[in-house]
C-alpha positions as CSV (number, residue, x, y, z in Angstrom):
1,M,-3.9,33.8,16.0
2,Y,-2.2,30.6,14.7
3,I,-1.5,30.3,11.0
4,N,0.2,27.9,8.8
5,S,0.7,29.9,5.9
6,H,1.4,26.9,3.8
7,L,-0.3,23.7,4.6
8,K,-1.0,21.0,2.0
9,I,-2.5,17.5,2.4
10,V,-2.2,14.9,-0.3
11,T,-3.6,11.5,-0.4
12,L,-0.9,9.3,-1.6
13,I,-3.0,6.0,-1.4
14,E,-6.5,5.0,-0.5
15,N,-9.1,2.6,-1.5
16,L,-10.2,4.5,-4.6
17,V,-8.6,6.3,-7.6
18,Y,-9.8,8.0,-10.5
19,Q,-6.7,9.7,-11.9
20,Q,-4.8,7.6,-14.6
21,G,-1.4,6.6,-13.7
22,L,-2.0,6.3,-10.0
23,F,-2.6,3.2,-7.9
24,A,-5.1,2.4,-5.1
25,E,-5.2,-0.3,-2.6
26,H,-7.2,-0.9,0.5
27,G,-5.1,1.1,3.0
28,L,-4.2,4.8,3.6
29,S,-1.2,7.2,3.5
30,L,-1.4,10.9,3.8
31,Y,1.4,13.4,2.9
32,I,1.4,16.5,4.9
33,E,3.5,19.6,4.0
34,T,3.8,22.7,6.0
35,E,6.0,25.7,5.5
36,N,8.9,24.0,7.3
37,S,8.3,20.2,7.4
38,R,7.2,17.3,5.5
39,I,5.2,14.6,7.2
40,L,4.0,11.1,6.2
41,F,0.9,9.9,8.0
42,D,0.7,6.1,7.7
43,T,2.2,4.2,4.7
44,G,-0.7,2.0,3.1
45,Q,-0.6,-1.7,2.7
46,S,2.4,-1.8,0.4
47,G,5.1,0.4,-1.3
48,L,2.6,1.4,-4.0
49,F,2.3,4.9,-2.4
50,L,5.8,5.5,-3.2
51,Q,5.0,5.3,-6.9
52,N,2.1,7.5,-6.5
53,A,4.2,10.1,-4.6
54,K,6.8,10.1,-7.5
55,K,4.0,10.6,-10.2
56,M,2.7,13.5,-8.0
57,G,6.2,15.2,-7.7
58,I,6.5,14.4,-4.1
59,V,10.2,13.7,-3.1
60,I,10.2,10.9,-0.7
61,E,13.7,11.6,0.5
62,D,12.7,15.0,1.7
63,I,10.2,13.6,4.1
64,D,11.2,14.5,7.8
65,S,8.9,12.3,9.9
66,V,6.6,9.3,9.6
67,I,3.6,8.8,11.9
68,L,1.9,5.4,12.3
69,S,-1.8,5.8,13.4
70,H,-2.0,2.0,14.5
71,G,-0.5,-1.2,13.8
72,H,-2.8,-2.6,11.2
73,Y,-1.0,-3.8,8.1
74,D,-2.9,-1.6,5.7
75,H,-1.6,1.5,7.5
76,T,2.0,0.2,8.1
77,G,2.7,-2.1,5.2
78,G,4.8,0.3,3.3
79,L,6.8,1.4,6.2
80,Y,9.8,-0.8,5.3
81,P,9.9,0.2,1.4
82,F,9.8,3.8,2.6
83,L,12.7,3.3,5.0
84,E,14.9,1.8,2.2
85,Q,14.2,4.9,0.1
86,N,14.3,7.6,2.8
87,K,17.3,7.2,5.0
88,R,16.7,10.0,7.6
89,A,13.1,10.4,8.7
90,K,12.0,9.5,12.2
91,V,9.2,7.1,12.8
92,Y,6.7,8.0,15.5
93,A,4.2,5.6,17.0
94,K,2.8,4.5,20.3
95,R,4.6,1.7,22.2
96,E,1.9,-0.9,21.3
97,I,2.3,-0.5,17.6
98,F,3.9,-4.1,17.3
99,T,1.4,-5.9,19.4
100,P,0.2,-8.9,17.5
101,K,-3.2,-8.3,15.8
102,Y,-5.5,-10.8,14.2
103,R,-9.1,-11.0,12.6
104,S,-11.6,-13.5,13.9
105,N,-10.6,-16.0,11.3
106,N,-7.0,-16.0,12.8
107,R,-5.5,-13.9,10.0
108,F,-2.5,-12.0,11.2
109,I,-3.2,-8.2,10.3
110,G,-0.6,-6.6,12.5
111,T,2.8,-5.0,12.0
112,L,6.3,-6.9,12.2
113,S,9.1,-5.1,13.8
114,Q,12.3,-5.1,11.6
115,N,14.9,-4.0,14.3
116,E,17.6,-3.4,11.7
117,S,15.5,-1.0,9.5
118,L,14.2,0.8,12.6
119,M,17.5,1.3,14.5
120,N,17.9,4.9,15.8
121,R,14.8,5.9,13.8
122,L,11.8,4.8,16.0
123,Q,10.4,7.1,18.7
124,F,7.6,6.1,20.9
125,V,5.1,8.9,21.6
126,D,3.6,8.8,25.1
127,E,2.1,12.3,25.3
128,I,1.0,15.1,23.1
129,T,3.9,16.0,20.9
130,E,4.3,19.0,18.4
131,I,6.1,17.1,15.5
132,A,6.2,20.3,13.6
133,Q,5.1,23.8,14.2
134,N,1.3,23.7,15.0
135,V,1.2,19.8,14.1
136,F,0.6,17.6,17.0
137,I,0.5,14.0,17.6
138,M,-2.4,13.1,19.8
139,P,-1.9,9.7,21.5
140,D,-4.5,9.6,24.1
141,I,-8.2,8.8,22.8
142,R,-10.1,8.6,26.0
143,L,-13.5,6.9,25.4
144,T,-15.7,9.8,26.4
145,N,-18.4,7.9,24.3
146,P,-17.9,4.3,24.8
147,D,-20.7,3.5,22.3
148,D,-18.6,4.9,19.5
149,T,-16.0,2.1,19.3
150,H,-15.1,-0.3,16.4
151,F,-13.5,-3.4,17.9
152,T,-15.8,-6.2,16.5
153,G,-14.0,-9.1,15.1
154,L,-10.5,-7.7,15.8
155,Y,-8.2,-9.2,18.4
156,K,-4.7,-8.8,19.7
157,I,-2.4,-11.1,21.9
158,S,-1.7,-9.6,25.3
159,N,0.0,-11.5,28.1
160,N,-0.1,-14.5,25.8
161,E,-4.0,-14.3,25.7
162,V,-6.0,-13.6,22.7
163,I,-8.4,-10.7,23.7
164,T,-10.5,-8.0,21.9
165,D,-8.4,-5.4,20.4
166,D,-9.1,-2.0,22.1
167,F,-6.6,-0.2,20.1
168,E,-4.3,1.3,22.7
169,D,-1.9,1.8,19.8
170,E,-4.2,4.3,18.0
171,L,-3.3,8.0,17.7
172,F,-4.4,10.9,15.6
173,L,-3.0,14.3,14.3
174,A,-4.3,17.7,15.2
175,I,-3.2,20.7,13.0
176,R,-3.7,24.2,14.4
177,G,-4.2,27.0,11.9
178,N,-6.1,30.2,11.5
179,N,-8.0,29.9,14.9
180,V,-9.4,26.4,14.2
181,I,-8.2,22.8,14.8
182,N,-8.0,20.4,11.8
183,I,-8.2,16.7,12.7
184,L,-6.6,13.9,10.8
185,T,-7.5,10.3,11.6
186,A,-6.7,7.0,9.9
187,C,-9.3,4.5,11.0
188,S,-11.0,5.9,14.3
189,H,-11.4,2.4,15.9
190,R,-11.6,4.2,19.2
191,G,-14.4,6.5,17.7
192,I,-14.2,9.7,15.6
193,T,-16.6,11.4,18.2
194,N,-14.0,10.6,21.0
195,I,-11.2,11.7,18.7
196,C,-12.9,15.0,18.0
197,T,-13.8,15.5,21.8
198,I,-10.3,15.1,22.8
199,A,-9.0,17.5,20.2
200,T,-11.5,20.3,21.0
201,E,-11.2,19.7,24.8
202,H,-7.4,20.3,24.5
203,F,-7.1,23.1,21.9
204,K,-10.4,25.0,22.9
205,L,-10.8,25.9,19.3
206,P,-13.6,25.3,16.7
207,V,-12.9,22.6,14.2
208,G,-12.0,23.3,10.5
209,L,-11.4,20.1,8.5
210,I,-12.0,16.5,9.8
211,L,-10.3,14.0,7.4
212,G,-9.7,10.3,7.4
213,G,-11.4,7.0,7.9
214,F,-14.3,6.8,10.4
215,H,-14.8,2.9,10.5
216,L,-18.5,3.4,9.8
217,R,-18.8,0.8,7.1
218,N,-20.1,-1.7,9.5
219,S,-21.3,0.5,12.3
220,T,-24.8,-0.1,13.8
221,V,-27.7,2.2,12.9
222,D,-27.3,3.9,16.5
223,Q,-23.7,4.4,16.1
224,F,-24.0,6.0,12.6
225,D,-27.1,8.2,13.9
226,Q,-24.9,9.3,16.9
227,T,-22.0,10.2,14.7
228,I,-24.1,12.3,12.3
229,Q,-25.7,14.2,15.6
230,F,-22.3,14.8,16.9
231,F,-21.1,16.3,13.6
232,S,-24.2,18.4,13.5
233,D,-23.5,19.8,17.0
234,L,-19.8,20.2,16.5
235,N,-20.4,22.1,13.1
236,P,-17.0,21.7,11.4
237,R,-16.1,23.5,8.3
238,S,-15.9,20.4,6.2
239,I,-15.5,16.6,6.5
240,G,-13.3,14.5,4.2
241,V,-14.1,10.7,4.4
242,C,-12.2,7.8,3.0
243,H,-11.0,4.2,3.6
244,C,-12.9,2.5,6.2
245,T,-15.7,4.9,6.4
246,G,-17.2,3.2,3.4
247,V,-18.8,4.5,0.2
248,E,-22.2,3.6,1.1
249,K,-22.0,5.3,4.5
250,Y,-20.4,8.4,2.7
251,A,-23.5,8.6,0.6
252,E,-25.8,8.4,3.8
253,M,-23.6,11.1,5.3
254,Q,-24.3,13.3,2.3
255,K,-27.9,13.1,2.7
256,K,-28.1,13.4,6.5
257,C,-25.3,15.9,7.4
258,D,-25.6,19.6,6.8
259,T,-21.7,20.0,6.7
260,L,-19.8,20.1,3.6
261,I,-18.7,16.5,3.1
262,F,-16.3,15.1,0.3
263,Y,-14.8,11.7,-0.5
264,N,-11.0,11.8,0.0
265,Y,-9.8,9.6,-2.8
266,T,-6.1,8.7,-4.0
267,G,-4.4,11.7,-5.5
268,N,-6.6,14.4,-3.8
269,E,-5.0,17.4,-2.8
270,I,-6.0,19.7,0.0
271,T,-4.8,23.2,0.7
272,L,-5.8,24.8,4.2
273,D,-5.8,28.4,5.0
């Protein structure tokens, strides 16, 4: 049996907020606290998450690791403000994290590399990496279901060419505990069904919590229905949606999915057994 006796996940920033004194923005940042480690998963669009952390009693200087899910600004924009405040945390990302990224209107939406700030702190992840006890960075999201991808209107520059972004830079987290695997994702551009399939194939455990953005806001009817059917077959204990999932799709999921589903807003705190 694998047990995390102390596992807390706090949403430091997300698109929605209900608690007075906290800030929201289009972006995502999750704080993960285990018995022996403190991890930041994404940094939102700006440094606002730092103010929320202080309000919620989370000491930024104590964070050991930062993991960047992919190179979009709304997940990495707060990285450098964080590094100014925390002088010791390592930063983990895939090698493609700084690939220039654009929307169809030619607006830059990627992440700039500030080598001086990242010096001796950035570590590229090429394989499954146990960042803390029972907390794994999962860098390989194979497209076992090629219909479940969310690339439309998003581009990158590769070999001096502008091509559709296939999000080779995307990764997710898997947290093993109490004979289940918990899955944390940021945007699921490569598909939440593909992410969950990779996790269950590797760990061969049932799924507890699935938490994050599923990029369903602009999904097709077929993509949405496939996702609902997948969740029904997978039968996780709970699903927490946020950010790019879209509140309208969250409402639809509530109607169509038998699993316990909740919206994971700014300031929400989750404790896992």
